[in-house]
C-alpha positions in Angstrom: 15.1 -149.0 15.6 15.9 -150.3 18.9 18.2 -148.5 21.5 21.4 -150.3 21.2 22.8 -150.4 25.1 26.0 -151.8 26.7 25.8 -152.9 30.3 29.0 -152.7 32.5 29.1 -154.2 36.2 31.4 -156.4 37.8 28.6 -157.9 39.7 27.0 -160.9 37.9 23.8 -160.3 39.4 23.5 -156.5 38.7 24.5 -157.0 35.2 21.8 -159.7 34.7 19.2 -157.8 36.4 20.0 -154.7 34.4 20.0 -156.8 31.2 16.6 -158.3 32.0 15.1 -154.9 32.6 16.2 -153.4 29.3 15.3 -156.6 27.2 12.0 -156.3 28.3 11.5 -153.4 26.3 10.9 -153.7 22.7 12.3 -150.3 21.9 15.9 -151.4 23.6 18.3 -153.8 22.8 21.2 -155.1 25.0 24.1 -155.5 22.4 26.7 -156.4 25.1 28.0 -156.8 28.5 31.3 -155.9 30.2 32.7 -156.7 33.7 35.3 -153.8 33.8 36.2 -150.7 32.3 38.7 -151.9 30.0 36.2 -154.3 28.5 33.8 -151.1 28.5 36.0 -149.4 26.4 37.1 -152.4 24.0 33.2 -153.4 23.7 32.2 -149.5 23.3 34.6 -149.4 20.0 33.5 -152.6 18.7 29.7 -152.4 19.2 28.9 -148.7 19.1 25.9 -148.6 21.4 23.7 -145.8 21.8 24.0 -145.9 25.5 26.2 -147.0 28.0 25.0 -148.1 32.0 28.3 -148.1 33.8 29.5 -149.1 37.5 31.8 -147.7 39.6 33.9 -149.8 41.5 35.3 -152.4 39.1 38.5 -154.3 38.8 41.2 -153.4 35.9 39.8 -150.0 35.5 37.2 -148.1 37.7 33.8 -146.5 35.9 35.1 -143.2 35.8 38.4 -143.7 34.0 36.4 -145.9 31.5 33.8 -143.1 30.9 37.1 -140.6 30.6 38.6 -142.7 27.8 35.1 -143.2 26.2 34.5 -139.7 25.9 37.7 -139.3 24.0 37.5 -142.2 21.7 34.0 -142.7 21.1 31.8 -140.2 22.8 28.6 -142.1 23.9 26.0 -141.0 26.6 26.7 -142.9 30.0 24.3 -143.6 33.0 26.5 -144.1 35.8 25.4 -146.1 38.9 26.3 -144.9 42.3 24.9 -145.3 45.9 22.6 -143.0 47.8 25.5 -141.9 50.0 27.8 -138.7 50.6 30.4 -140.7 48.8 28.1 -141.8 46.1 27.6 -138.4 45.4 31.2 -137.5 45.0 31.6 -140.8 42.5 28.7 -139.2 40.5 29.8 -136.0 40.4 33.1 -137.1 39.3 31.3 -139.3 36.6 29.7 -136.3 35.2 32.7 -134.3 34.9 34.5 -137.2 33.2 31.6 -137.0 30.6 29.0 -139.2 31.5 25.2 -138.0 30.9 23.3 -138.9 33.8 23.3 -141.2 36.9 20.9 -143.5 38.6 21.7 -144.4 42.5 22.2 -148.0 42.8 19.9 -150.0 45.5 20.2 -153.7 45.1 17.2 -154.4 47.7 14.8 -152.2 45.5 15.8 -153.4 42.5 14.1 -156.6 43.1 11.2 -155.5 45.6 9.6 -152.9 42.9 10.6 -154.3 39.2 7.9 -152.4 37.7 9.1 -149.0 38.7 12.8 -149.9 38.1 11.8 -151.1 34.6 9.8 -147.5 33.5 12.6 -145.3 35.4 15.6 -147.1 33.7 13.9 -147.6 30.3 12.7 -144.2 30.0 16.5 -142.8 31.1 17.9 -144.9 28.5 15.7 -143.8 25.6 15.9 -140.4 26.5 19.6 -140.2 26.5 19.9 -142.1 23.3 18.4 -138.8 21.5 21.2 -137.1 23.2 23.1 -134.6 21.0 26.5 -136.5 21.3 28.4 -132.8 20.6 27.2 -131.7 24.2 28.8 -134.7 25.8 32.0 -132.7 25.3 31.1 -129.8 27.5 32.3 -130.9 30.6 36.1 -130.9 28.9 36.3 -127.0 29.3 34.9 -127.0 32.9 37.7 -126.1 35.4 37.8 -128.9 37.8 39.7 -130.3 40.6 39.7 -134.1 40.7 37.0 -135.2 38.2 33.6 -133.7 38.9 30.1 -133.1 38.4 26.0 -134.3 38.2 23.3 -136.7 38.1 21.0 -134.4 37.0 17.5 -135.1 36.8 15.1 -136.0 39.3 17.3 -138.7 40.1 16.6 -141.1 42.8 17.4 -144.9 43.9 16.4 -147.4 41.3 12.8 -148.6 42.5 12.4 -146.3 45.4 9.4 -144.1 46.0 11.4 -140.9 46.4 9.9 -138.9 43.8 7.4 -139.6 40.9 8.6 -141.5 37.8 10.5 -139.2 35.1 8.4 -137.9 32.4 9.3 -138.9 29.0 10.8 -136.0 27.4 8.8 -134.2 24.7 10.0 -134.6 21.0 12.4 -132.5 19.6 11.2 -129.6 17.3 11.5 -130.1 13.8 13.8 -127.2 13.2 16.1 -125.9 16.0 15.5 -122.8 17.8 17.9 -119.7 16.7 19.7 -118.1 19.1 19.2 -114.8 20.4 20.9 -111.3 20.2 23.0 -110.5 23.5 20.7 -109.4 26.1 20.6 -105.8 27.2 22.5 -105.0 30.3 19.9 -104.9 33.2 20.2 -105.1 37.0 18.3 -107.8 39.1 17.5 -108.3 42.7 17.7 -112.2 42.2 18.9 -114.9 39.4 17.2 -118.0 39.6 18.7 -121.2 37.6 16.9 -124.5 37.1 18.0 -127.6 35.5 17.8 -131.2 35.5 19.8 -134.0 33.7 23.1 -132.6 32.6 22.5 -129.7 34.9 25.8 -130.5 37.3 28.1 -129.6 34.6 25.9 -126.9 33.1 25.7 -125.2 36.4 29.7 -125.4 36.8 30.3 -124.0 33.3 27.8 -121.0 33.9 28.8 -120.1 37.4 32.6 -120.4 37.0 32.5 -117.4 34.9 31.2 -115.2 37.3 32.9 -112.7 39.4 33.7 -112.6 43.0 31.6 -109.2 43.0 28.7 -110.4 41.3 26.0 -108.0 41.9 22.9 -110.3 42.6 21.9 -113.3 44.6 21.3 -116.6 43.1 18.9 -119.5 43.7 19.6 -122.8 42.3 17.4 -125.8 41.4 18.9 -128.8 40.1 16.9 -132.1 40.2 19.0 -134.3 42.8 18.1 -136.7 45.5 18.9 -135.3 49.2 22.2 -137.4 49.6 24.1 -135.2 46.6 22.9 -131.7 46.9 25.2 -131.1 49.7 28.3 -132.8 48.2 27.4 -130.7 45.0 27.1 -127.4 46.5 30.5 -127.9 48.1 32.2 -128.4 44.7 30.8 -125.6 43.2 31.6 -123.6 45.9 35.4 -124.6 45.5 35.2 -124.0 42.0 33.6 -120.7 42.1 34.3 -117.3 42.8 31.0 -116.7 43.9 30.2 -118.6 47.3 27.9 -121.7 47.2 25.9 -123.7 49.8 23.1 -125.9 50.1 20.1 -123.8 51.0 18.8 -123.8 54.9 15.6 -122.8 56.2 16.2 -118.8 57.2 19.1 -118.0 55.0 19.0 -114.7 53.4 19.9 -113.6 49.9 23.2 -112.0 49.3 24.7 -110.5 46.4 27.7 -113.0 44.9 26.1 -115.8 46.9 24.2 -118.6 45.4 21.9 -121.1 47.3 21.4 -124.7 46.1 18.1 -126.4 46.9 18.1 -129.3 49.0 17.4 -132.7 47.3 13.8 -134.0 48.5 12.6 -130.6 49.8 11.1 -127.4 48.0 13.1 -123.8 48.1 11.0 -120.7 48.1 11.9 -117.1 48.7 9.9 -114.0 50.4 10.1 -110.5 49.7 12.4 -109.8 52.3 14.8 -112.1 50.8 14.3 -114.7 53.4 14.6 -118.6 51.9 12.3 -121.0 53.4 12.8 -124.8 53.0 9.7 -126.9 53.0 9.2 -130.6 53.0 8.6 -132.2 49.4 5.3 -132.0 48.5 4.3 -135.5 47.3 1.9 -134.2 44.6 4.8 -132.8 42.9 7.0 -135.0 40.5 10.0 -132.9 41.8 11.9 -132.4 44.5 13.3 -130.2 44.6 10.8 -128.2 42.2 11.8 -125.6 39.5 8.2 -124.1 39.3 7.9 -123.8 43.0 11.3 -121.6 43.2 10.4 -119.6 40.2 6.5 -118.8 41.2 7.9 -117.6 44.7 10.6 -115.3 43.3 7.9 -114.1 41.1 5.7 -113.1 43.8 8.4 -111.9 46.2 10.3 -109.4 43.4 8.2 -109.2 40.5 10.0 -107.8 37.8 13.4 -107.9 39.3 14.3 -111.5 38.5 16.5 -113.1 35.7 15.2 -116.9 35.3 17.4 -119.1 33.4 16.3 -122.5 32.4 19.1 -125.0 31.4 19.2 -128.8 30.2 17.0 -131.2 31.6 14.1 -133.8 30.7 10.4 -132.9 31.0 9.1 -129.3 31.5 9.7 -128.2 35.2 10.1 -124.5 35.0 7.5 -123.6 32.1 5.0 -122.6 34.6 7.2 -120.6 36.7 8.8 -118.9 34.0 5.1 -118.1 32.9 4.5 -116.7 36.3 7.7 -114.7 36.1 6.7 -113.4 32.8 3.5 -112.1 33.8 5.4 -110.1 36.6 7.6 -108.6 34.3 11.1 -110.5 35.0 13.0 -112.0 32.2 14.0 -115.6 31.0 16.5 -117.0 29.2 16.6 -120.7 27.9 20.0 -122.8 26.8 19.9 -123.6 23.0 19.3 -126.9 21.8 22.7 -127.5 20.5 24.2 -127.4 23.8 21.7 -129.4 25.7 22.2 -132.8 26.7 18.6 -133.3 26.8 16.7 -130.5 25.2 13.4 -130.8 27.4 13.0 -128.1 29.9 14.6 -125.1 27.8 12.4 -126.3 25.0 9.2 -126.2 26.9 10.1 -122.9 27.9 10.9 -121.7 24.2 7.9 -123.3 22.7 5.6 -121.4 25.3 7.0 -118.3 23.9 8.8 -117.5 27.5 12.2 -116.9 26.8 13.4 -113.4 26.1 16.5 -115.0 25.1 17.7 -118.6 23.6 21.5 -118.8 24.0 24.2 -121.5 24.0 25.8 -122.5 27.1 28.9 -120.9 26.9 27.2 -117.5 25.9 25.0 -117.9 29.4 27.8 -117.3 31.9 29.2 -114.5 29.8 26.1 -112.8 29.5 25.6 -113.2 33.3 28.7 -112.0 34.2 28.1 -108.8 32.6 24.4 -108.0 34.0 24.1 -104.9 36.4 
């Protein structure tokens, strides 16, 4: 059965282009369009689409308010379009906090210049979000927030840009959901490393806001995000959390109760002295930043003293890094399927039998707060 999509944008050009791209995929059907947020709500209630693509700046009602009302009345996965700017990052984070599942940076030039890459990226993202567990879309409502907040997830990039490789199609969901694990035994760690993608900004907020200011370990955070977004995301987390959060810079040192977020477009590693290295993004890697890279360096630097956590996201980034950590004696937790927006990255870790614990998102923050 084709994935039903509602396209919302006040620009006739962009609305037509997105519709043409999606209509070119036999597995996708554009069931309607809307030119403002109010129309989007009406069309959602009438057509019950599987996925909505949503612009932010529109007359009558903007995209963020439309997302918020749609999530209250008819929860539906929403992909938000925004610009690759600091302001675009703020808008995307606000949309995610309102309930959007994902975002794609909007670039009018690239959408006409690279049609094949546009088609692949947008159609893959729509098909993946159509399989979203709709119960997980309500997770953002319990996250403390200032003005509406939170992510685009995934290895996001401008539609049609060459910033990252194409997003891999997520693996099929297992036939039987993984069972959650008993509460972990208390143990001290020299480092907590967290990797995530689609749905990650809201998930990270939910986990990190549960940690006390005197949290005993330093944290490294890897969220698939473009370069223009990570600084704004780190600043938002810092305002919400009792621990401190900043975008990592080359030469930063690990400190208890301080979280460093990998900058978009680059790779983050750590050495045995606790010094963070920020390296140029390697074109051979699909993700910039890459969870495997950070996890692998942590395994080498701290052996069995790392707690790695893999949260919601497409693909399998983090699995090989988790394998290295397990071989070194470190612990790995994975988010459970029911609370994931996209059960891809945690599933890859669980299916490889690398997870010491599989937990709902609500429990991960609570258990993490109790370590040490």
